[in-house]
GUDOMAR-555480 format. One record per residue: residue in three letters; x, y, z of N, C-alpha, C, O, CB in turn. Coordinates in Angstrom, 3 decimals. Each point is the difference from the previous one (the first is absolute). Glycine has a CB too. Layout:
% residues N
SITE     r        n.x        n.y        n.z       ca.x       ca.y       ca.z        c.x        c.y        c.z        o.x        o.y        o.z       cb.x       cb.y       cb.z
SITE   ALA          X          Y          Z          X          Y          Z          X          Y          Z          X          Y          Z          X          Y          Z
...
This chain:
% residues 122
SITE     r        n.x        n.y        n.z       ca.x       ca.y       ca.z        c.x        c.y        c.z        o.x        o.y        o.z       cb.x       cb.y       cb.z
SITE   UNK      0.424    158.656    -37.246     -1.409      0.247      0.246     -0.788     -1.306      0.016     -0.920     -0.150      0.805      1.145      2.401     -1.876
SITE   UNK      0.112     -3.184      0.212     -0.693     -1.269     -0.036      0.179     -0.804      1.264     -0.923     -0.677      0.453      1.204      0.687     -2.877
SITE   UNK      0.930      0.067      3.005      0.265     -0.738      1.227     -0.817      0.543      1.162     -0.486     -0.779      0.820      2.784      0.286     -1.645
SITE   UNK     -2.458      1.783      0.916     -0.783      0.618      1.076     -1.478     -0.379     -0.139     -0.664     -0.293      0.993      2.308      2.218     -0.871
SITE   UNK     -2.148     -1.917     -1.346     -1.394     -0.366     -0.247     -0.260     -1.442      0.428     -0.996     -0.297      0.659      0.903      1.926     -2.574
SITE   UNK      0.997     -2.507      1.530     -0.142     -1.410      0.369      0.079     -0.157      1.509     -0.745     -0.787      0.584      1.748      0.086     -2.777
SITE   UNK     -0.108      1.443      2.826      0.171     -0.089      1.446     -1.254      0.463      0.731     -0.388     -0.616      0.993      2.846      0.982     -1.280
SITE   UNK     -3.093      0.690     -0.172     -1.197      0.514      0.671     -1.226     -0.875     -0.267     -0.857     -0.139      0.873      1.803      2.444     -1.057
SITE   UNK     -1.039     -2.887     -0.992     -1.177     -0.791     -0.354      0.129     -1.483      0.362     -0.997     -0.721      0.011      0.602      2.336     -1.847
SITE   UNK      1.587     -2.064      2.124      0.199     -1.433      0.218     -0.733     -0.505      1.231     -0.526     -1.113     -0.015      2.733      1.313     -1.088
SITE   UNK     -2.254      0.590      2.170     -0.680     -0.451      1.215     -1.502     -0.168     -0.241     -0.582     -1.015      0.383      2.328      2.177      1.007
SITE   UNK     -2.371     -0.168     -2.023     -1.442     -0.118     -0.232     -0.299     -1.131     -0.991     -0.984     -0.725      0.153      0.711      3.194      0.312
SITE   UNK      1.125     -2.610     -1.476     -0.173     -1.076     -0.966      0.137     -1.355      0.689     -0.782     -0.917     -0.252      1.668      2.400     -1.579
SITE   UNK      0.110     -1.597      2.697      0.248     -1.259      0.692     -1.167     -0.344      0.916     -0.421     -1.156      0.049      2.894      1.575     -0.162
SITE   UNK     -3.009      0.568      0.846     -1.149     -0.241      0.884     -1.224     -0.439     -0.804     -0.712     -0.927      0.387      1.605      2.636      1.232
SITE   UNK     -1.125     -1.024     -2.750     -1.145     -0.337     -0.837      0.143     -1.401     -0.589     -0.971     -0.754     -0.049      0.667      3.183     -0.482
SITE   UNK      1.496     -2.776      0.090      0.245     -1.336     -0.555     -0.173     -1.079      1.067     -0.560     -1.060     -0.277      2.145      2.060     -1.394
SITE   UNK     -1.106     -0.736      2.889     -0.162     -0.971      1.090     -1.465     -0.159      0.376     -0.443     -1.109      0.302      2.720      1.699      0.552
SITE   UNK     -3.033      0.499     -0.869     -1.432     -0.065      0.320     -0.737     -0.832     -1.055     -0.800     -0.868      0.348      0.927      3.132      0.793
SITE   UNK      0.138     -2.007     -2.425     -0.638     -0.769     -1.072      0.390     -1.475      0.061     -0.830     -0.882     -0.220      0.815      2.937     -1.204
SITE   UNK      1.271     -2.306      1.721      0.472     -1.373      0.124     -0.721     -0.718      1.143     -0.426     -1.144     -0.154      2.668      1.835     -0.762
SITE   UNK     -2.378     -0.016      2.061     -0.679     -0.601      1.150     -1.465     -0.261     -0.313     -0.547     -1.028      0.400      2.133      2.193      1.145
SITE   UNK     -2.226     -0.241     -2.258     -1.409     -0.210     -0.366     -0.149     -1.173     -0.955     -0.901     -0.825      0.151      0.464      3.266      0.168
SITE   UNK      1.321     -2.509     -1.298     -0.091     -1.062     -0.990      0.223     -1.375      0.611     -0.753     -0.931     -0.281      1.530      2.543     -1.434
SITE   UNK      0.240     -1.747      2.540      0.299     -1.306      0.580     -0.797     -0.290      1.255      0.015     -1.130      0.489      2.240      1.322     -1.437
SITE   UNK     -2.943      0.786      1.476     -0.855     -0.217      1.165     -1.377     -0.485     -0.383     -0.754     -0.453      0.861      2.013      2.203      0.323
SITE   UNK     -1.613     -1.664     -2.474     -1.313     -0.436     -0.444     -0.077     -1.516     -0.009      0.993     -0.703     -0.189     -1.229      2.778     -1.190
SITE   UNK     -0.971     -2.544      1.590     -0.215     -1.432     -0.117     -0.071     -0.354     -1.469     -0.563      0.747     -0.801     -0.652     -0.836      3.013
SITE   UNK      1.775     -1.029     -2.561     -0.019     -0.454     -1.388     -1.368     -0.513     -0.400     -0.896     -0.117      0.836      3.304     -0.452     -0.652
SITE   UNK     -2.566      0.269     -1.435     -1.277     -0.483     -0.508     -0.381     -1.314      0.667     -1.154     -0.190      0.384      1.593      1.332     -2.571
SITE   UNK      0.513     -2.040      2.325     -0.310     -1.303      0.580     -0.044      0.028      1.521     -0.445     -0.971      0.613      1.501     -0.072     -2.589
SITE   UNK     -0.611      2.117      2.596      0.006      0.056      1.461     -1.416      0.038      0.564     -0.247     -0.527      1.085      2.447      1.708     -1.171
SITE   UNK     -3.122     -0.570     -0.631     -1.367      0.086      0.481     -0.831     -1.217     -0.344     -1.093     -0.176      0.540      1.273      2.607     -0.747
SITE   UNK      0.310     -3.265     -0.673     -0.741     -1.184     -0.414      0.077     -1.072      1.083      1.038     -0.168      0.641     -0.573      0.698     -3.061
SITE   UNK     -1.550     -1.243      2.618      0.038     -1.056      1.001      0.932     -1.134     -0.426      0.227     -0.235     -1.187     -2.564      0.829      1.862
SITE   UNK      2.857     -1.272      0.310      0.915     -1.105     -0.277     -0.780     -1.177     -0.579     -1.073     -0.346      0.494      2.612      1.098      1.370
SITE   UNK     -1.001     -1.355     -2.897     -0.645     -1.159     -0.618      0.361     -1.256      0.779      1.145     -0.201      0.405     -1.089      1.315     -2.672
SITE   UNK     -1.057     -1.943      2.461      0.197     -1.258      0.697     -0.510     -1.118     -0.894     -1.040      0.135     -0.645      0.829      0.978      2.920
SITE   UNK      0.936     -2.202     -2.309     -0.401     -1.155     -0.792     -0.315     -1.157      0.926      0.790     -0.339      0.881      0.625      1.103     -2.817
SITE   UNK     -2.569     -1.362      1.731     -0.389     -1.186      0.746     -0.124     -1.162     -0.977     -0.473      0.169     -1.124     -0.737      1.223      2.876
SITE   UNK      1.635     -2.559     -1.319     -0.191     -1.223     -0.775     -0.819     -0.941      0.871      0.384     -0.316      1.126      1.815      0.604     -2.428
SITE   UNK     -3.332     -0.730      0.768     -0.886     -0.897      0.747     -0.284     -1.243     -0.838      0.050      0.030     -1.230     -1.094      1.932      2.452
SITE   UNK      0.745     -3.050     -0.523     -0.352     -1.245     -0.677     -1.510     -0.102     -0.083     -0.718      0.429      0.903      2.824     -1.558     -0.085
SITE   UNK     -2.577      0.554     -1.915     -1.440     -0.198     -0.137     -0.284     -1.287     -0.755      0.833     -0.499     -0.757     -1.198      2.980      0.796
SITE   UNK     -0.828     -3.000      0.186     -0.450     -1.186     -0.728     -0.938      0.448     -1.109     -0.722      0.986      0.146      0.955     -2.456      1.913
SITE   UNK     -0.217      0.751     -3.151     -0.923      0.223     -1.111     -0.337     -1.380     -0.554      0.591     -0.434     -0.989      0.370      2.767      0.427
SITE   UNK     -1.916     -3.029      1.200     -0.249     -1.397     -0.339     -0.458     -0.267     -1.429      0.392     -1.012     -0.581     -0.937      0.746      2.924
SITE   UNK     -0.262      1.130     -2.921     -0.545     -0.308     -1.318      0.699      0.736     -1.148     -0.346     -0.200     -1.164     -1.813     -0.208      2.293
SITE   UNK      3.140      1.259     -0.807      0.677      0.805     -1.013      1.507     -0.150      0.184      0.480     -0.193      1.117     -2.416      1.845     -1.210
SITE   UNK      2.669     -1.563     -0.998      1.462      0.007      0.091      0.484      1.395     -0.403      0.150      0.288     -1.187      0.010     -2.802      0.675
SITE   UNK      0.083      3.378      1.503      0.438      1.356     -0.331      1.428      0.009     -0.533      0.847     -0.777      0.443     -2.379      1.673      1.316
SITE   UNK      1.783     -0.011     -2.710      1.331      0.127     -0.588      0.714      1.196      0.610     -0.643      0.995      0.336     -0.157     -2.047     -2.484
SITE   UNK      2.111      0.973      2.297      0.744      1.158      0.500     -0.242      1.219     -0.899      0.068     -0.086     -1.226      1.689     -1.453      2.205
SITE   UNK     -2.039      2.665     -0.336     -0.270      1.235     -0.728     -1.477      0.321     -0.108     -0.358      1.114     -0.385      2.420     -1.517     -0.874
SITE   UNK     -2.941     -0.558      1.595     -1.439      0.267     -0.051     -0.373      1.027      1.065      0.451     -0.087      1.142     -0.890     -2.247     -2.009
SITE   UNK     -0.383      3.300      0.486     -0.487      1.005      0.948     -1.133     -0.599      0.824     -0.900     -0.645     -0.538      1.556      2.530     -1.027
SITE   UNK     -0.601     -1.667      2.864     -1.028     -0.508      0.909     -0.395      1.097      0.980      0.674      1.024      0.115      0.221     -3.382     -0.333
SITE   UNK     -1.993      2.127      0.916     -0.438      0.876      1.079     -0.112     -0.845      1.254     -0.420     -1.155     -0.068     -0.826      2.705     -1.524
SITE   UNK      1.608     -1.001      2.717     -0.145     -0.663      1.289     -1.069      0.762      0.770      0.162      1.180      0.311      2.272     -1.991     -0.287
SITE   UNK     -3.526      0.123      0.278     -1.167      0.646      0.591     -0.296     -0.581      1.375     -0.041     -1.217      0.179     -0.884      1.644     -2.469
SITE   UNK      0.721      0.459      3.257     -0.390     -0.410      1.344     -1.521      0.040      0.061     -0.603      1.071      0.069      2.771     -0.188      0.974
SITE   UNK     -2.775     -2.055     -1.069     -1.452     -0.095      0.030     -0.416     -0.302      1.436      0.407     -1.020      0.557     -0.516      0.224     -2.985
SITE   UNK     -0.704      1.675      3.042     -0.406     -0.215      1.394     -0.692     -1.350      0.187     -0.823     -0.413     -0.817      0.586      2.888      1.088
SITE   UNK      0.584     -3.138      0.803     -0.599     -1.286      0.326      0.717     -1.197     -0.595     -0.368     -1.137      0.293     -1.750      2.322     -0.146
SITE   UNK      3.115     -0.969     -0.962      0.752     -1.096     -0.603      1.311     -0.182      0.756      0.564      0.960      0.527     -1.610     -0.511     -2.793
SITE   UNK      1.521     -1.682      2.313      1.203     -0.317      0.771      1.253      0.620     -0.585      0.802      0.578      0.734     -1.877     -2.687     -0.060
SITE   UNK      1.256      2.002     -1.971      1.215      0.509     -0.637     -0.301      1.102     -1.000     -1.147      0.200     -0.400      2.189     -2.428      0.711
SITE   UNK     -0.010      2.929     -0.704     -0.127      1.031     -1.025     -0.180     -0.702     -1.342      0.745     -0.926     -0.323      0.685      2.586      1.649
SITE   UNK     -2.399     -1.231     -2.095     -0.317     -0.635     -1.282      0.920      0.532     -1.101      0.368      1.175     -0.010     -2.771     -1.465      0.734
SITE   UNK      2.762     -0.596     -1.641      0.809      0.355     -1.165     -0.937      0.021     -1.202     -0.706     -0.971     -0.275      2.844     -0.062      1.261
SITE   UNK     -2.129      2.167     -1.701     -0.897      0.155     -1.142      0.797      0.273     -1.267      0.952      0.781      0.003     -2.757      0.080      1.515
SITE   UNK      1.406     -1.511     -2.591      0.552      0.286     -1.327     -1.154      0.591     -0.789     -1.009     -0.668     -0.227      2.774     -1.227      0.307
SITE   UNK     -1.619      3.148     -0.501     -1.070      0.771     -0.616     -1.170      0.055      0.980      0.139      0.639      1.043      0.596     -1.317     -3.394
SITE   UNK     -1.862      0.056      2.085     -1.139      0.058      0.928     -0.306     -1.347      0.640     -1.029     -0.153      0.657      0.104      2.002     -2.020
SITE   UNK      1.796     -2.815      1.180     -0.238     -1.353      0.499      0.916     -0.307      1.176      1.202      0.262     -0.044     -1.910     -0.986     -2.249
SITE   UNK      0.120      0.167      3.342      0.804     -0.448      1.148      0.673     -1.302     -0.412     -0.670     -0.969     -0.358     -0.888      2.078      2.078
SITE   UNK      2.890     -1.124     -1.666      0.734     -1.200     -0.426      0.684     -0.714      1.145      0.459     -1.129     -0.168     -0.118      2.206     -2.011
SITE   UNK     -0.261     -0.444      3.347      0.680     -0.657      1.102     -0.032      0.806      1.275     -0.754      0.963      0.148      2.196     -2.053     -1.794
SITE   UNK     -0.586      0.656      2.572      0.037      0.613      1.324      1.438      0.030      0.508      0.758     -0.952     -0.185     -3.110      0.155      0.667
SITE   UNK      2.712      1.907      0.163      1.329      0.154      0.590      0.066     -0.844      1.266     -0.993     -0.134      0.716      1.242      2.480     -1.671
SITE   UNK      0.929     -2.920      1.231      0.161     -0.819      1.206     -0.136      0.854      1.265     -0.047      1.228     -0.079      1.553     -2.795     -1.200
SITE   UNK     -1.569      0.919      2.434     -0.248      0.670      1.282      0.951      1.141      0.342     -0.455      1.119      0.236     -0.432     -3.256      0.501
SITE   UNK      2.201      1.884     -0.703      0.929      1.087      0.351     -0.049      1.157     -1.005      0.110      1.164      0.385      1.365     -2.863      0.705
SITE   UNK     -1.638      1.381     -2.356     -0.089      1.045     -1.016     -1.267      0.828      0.149      0.020      1.218     -0.181      1.300     -2.658     -1.355
SITE   UNK     -2.426      0.771      1.870     -1.261      0.713      0.208      0.102      0.945      1.183     -0.500      1.123     -0.054     -0.750     -3.057     -0.914
SITE   UNK      1.894      1.486      2.034      0.174      0.849      1.184      0.823      1.239     -0.344     -0.347      1.113      0.397      0.203     -3.142      1.086
SITE   UNK      1.227      1.832     -2.218      0.871      1.109     -0.403     -0.748      0.985     -0.897      0.087      1.212      0.196      1.909     -2.731     -0.027
SITE   UNK     -2.733      0.995     -1.156     -0.716      0.865     -0.932     -1.137      0.753      0.681     -0.251      1.163     -0.318      0.844     -2.733     -1.520
SITE   UNK     -1.273      0.928      2.758     -1.073      0.699      0.726      0.557      1.147      0.841     -0.636      1.046      0.128     -0.688     -3.177     -0.067
SITE   UNK      2.507      1.935      0.509      0.635      1.082      0.764      0.366      1.165     -0.922     -0.173      1.161      0.371      1.070     -2.845      1.282
SITE   UNK     -0.394      1.381     -2.846      0.342      1.049     -0.967     -1.258      0.742     -0.442     -0.002      1.228     -0.095      1.986     -2.572     -0.690
SITE   UNK     -3.048      0.596      0.515     -1.256      0.624     -0.435     -0.613      0.852      1.099     -0.563      1.059     -0.278      0.179     -2.977     -1.262
SITE   UNK      0.486      1.471      2.783     -0.534      0.778      1.118      0.795      1.288      0.211     -0.570      1.029      0.361     -0.215     -3.155      0.711
SITE   UNK      2.092      2.071     -1.294      0.842      1.187      0.168     -0.183      0.993     -1.146      0.343      1.173      0.141      1.307     -2.573      1.108
SITE   UNK     -2.182      0.949     -2.370     -0.195      0.853     -1.176     -1.452     -0.097     -0.456     -0.305     -0.743     -0.933      2.725      0.433      0.233
SITE   UNK     -3.315      1.046      1.344     -1.416     -0.119     -0.345     -0.336      0.453     -1.418     -1.074     -0.328     -0.506      0.597      0.666      2.892
SITE   UNK      1.365      0.404     -3.037     -0.262      0.453     -1.367     -0.053     -1.157     -0.996     -0.574      0.147     -1.079      1.691      2.002      1.647
SITE   UNK     -0.531     -3.290     -0.228     -0.014     -1.141     -0.926     -1.348     -0.702     -0.013     -0.237     -0.832     -0.876      2.677      0.539      1.260
SITE   UNK     -3.326      0.591      0.545     -1.361     -0.554      0.059     -0.030     -1.519      0.017     -0.917     -0.608     -0.552      0.145      2.620     -0.637
SITE   UNK      1.755     -2.627      1.812      0.009     -1.451      0.139      0.454     -0.759     -1.231     -0.182     -1.215     -0.077     -1.616      1.516      1.673
SITE   UNK      2.390      0.398     -2.569      0.488     -0.678     -1.205      1.389      0.510     -0.336      0.266      1.202      0.042     -2.621     -1.495     -0.902
SITE   UNK      3.236     -0.640      0.525      1.358      0.352     -0.395      0.322     -0.650     -1.344     -0.326     -1.166     -0.218      1.026      1.378      2.644
SITE   UNK     -0.064      0.536     -3.327      0.416     -0.614     -1.264      1.273     -0.799      0.203      0.843      0.350      0.826     -1.907      1.520     -2.118
SITE   UNK      1.191     -2.922      0.547      1.203     -0.828      0.093      0.298     -0.647     -1.333     -0.707      0.199     -0.987      0.251     -0.623      3.402
SITE   UNK      1.513     -0.350     -2.418      0.398     -0.727     -1.197      0.494     -1.377      0.433      0.622     -0.138      1.053     -0.013      2.291     -2.290
SITE   UNK     -0.882     -3.157      0.432      0.469     -1.345      0.314      1.515     -0.014     -0.209      0.494      0.295     -1.088     -2.728     -1.371      0.406
SITE   UNK      2.956      0.728      1.742      1.464     -0.006     -0.056      0.538     -1.373     -0.385      0.968     -0.098     -0.755     -0.922      1.899      2.485
SITE   UNK     -0.668     -2.864     -1.214      0.447     -1.366     -0.276     -1.219     -0.879     -0.228     -1.013      0.137      0.686      3.104      0.186      0.709
SITE   UNK     -1.989     -1.217     -2.353     -1.090     -0.945     -0.274     -0.104     -1.006      1.145      0.821     -0.003      0.917     -0.488      0.273     -3.418
SITE   UNK     -1.340     -1.109      2.434     -0.198     -1.005      1.048      1.210     -0.910      0.109      0.605     -0.387     -0.999     -3.074      0.467      0.612
SITE   UNK      2.804     -0.410      1.626      1.073     -0.970      0.227     -0.636     -1.352      0.314     -1.211     -0.156     -0.157      2.799      1.968      1.006
SITE   UNK     -0.809     -2.777     -0.416     -0.522     -1.345      0.257     -1.005     -0.035      1.144     -0.822     -0.914      0.066      2.965      0.007     -0.906
SITE   UNK     -2.092      1.873      1.732     -0.951      0.033      1.111     -1.334      0.626     -0.398     -0.949     -0.021      0.784      2.878      0.161      0.781
SITE   UNK     -2.011      0.418     -2.781     -1.256      0.585     -0.463     -0.128      1.488      0.273     -1.047      0.592     -0.262      0.035     -2.787      0.624
SITE   UNK      2.068      2.805      0.162     -0.046      1.431      0.293      0.732      0.795     -1.075      1.054     -0.410     -0.485     -1.174     -0.098      2.939
SITE   UNK     -0.446      1.635     -2.813      0.668      0.965     -0.873      0.367      1.192      0.874     -0.466      0.100      1.135     -0.817     -0.861     -3.236
SITE   UNK      2.109      1.663      1.588      0.405      1.179      0.772     -0.413      1.254     -0.744      0.114      0.095     -1.222      1.829     -1.346      2.228
SITE   UNK     -2.430      2.217     -0.224     -0.406      1.300     -0.548      0.872      1.083      0.601      0.410     -0.086      1.158     -2.786     -0.708     -1.478
SITE   UNK      2.652      1.798     -0.465      0.820      1.113      0.429     -0.864      1.260      0.009     -0.674      0.315     -0.981      2.781     -1.404      0.048
SITE   UNK     -2.075      1.803      2.061     -0.788      1.212      0.155      0.960      1.136      0.298      0.734     -0.051      0.987     -2.767     -1.234     -0.158
SITE   UNK      2.036      2.308     -1.671      0.816      1.197      0.234     -0.929      1.069      0.567     -0.985      0.387     -0.628      2.630     -0.959     -1.270
SITE   UNK     -1.310      1.036      3.093     -0.877      0.976      0.642      0.813      1.125      0.545     -0.550      0.934      0.583     -1.091     -2.695     -0.021
């Protein structure tokens, strides 16, 4: 009697298990809906300040200025170089929610040329 019961119920059980399996593995994962993270590294000058690696900074696109400004807390401490400013302005234009400001962190202190590097995760 047990064998007959298993034989009659096995097809419906198998179909139900396959359906649940397809639903479970057909779903998008938690990270699948998240936007891809991009990291940019830009060079900037800070003539009057010596930024340390790990310092939190803001990169602000101020209309009418040549380069993107680098701010530490509320003080402008420097300016991103030309190619970096062009790249950051394109990122800011593509993402209007950032309102022309991106958070960053100092990745490398000033080198002999006077430039430091900032890392922006977006």
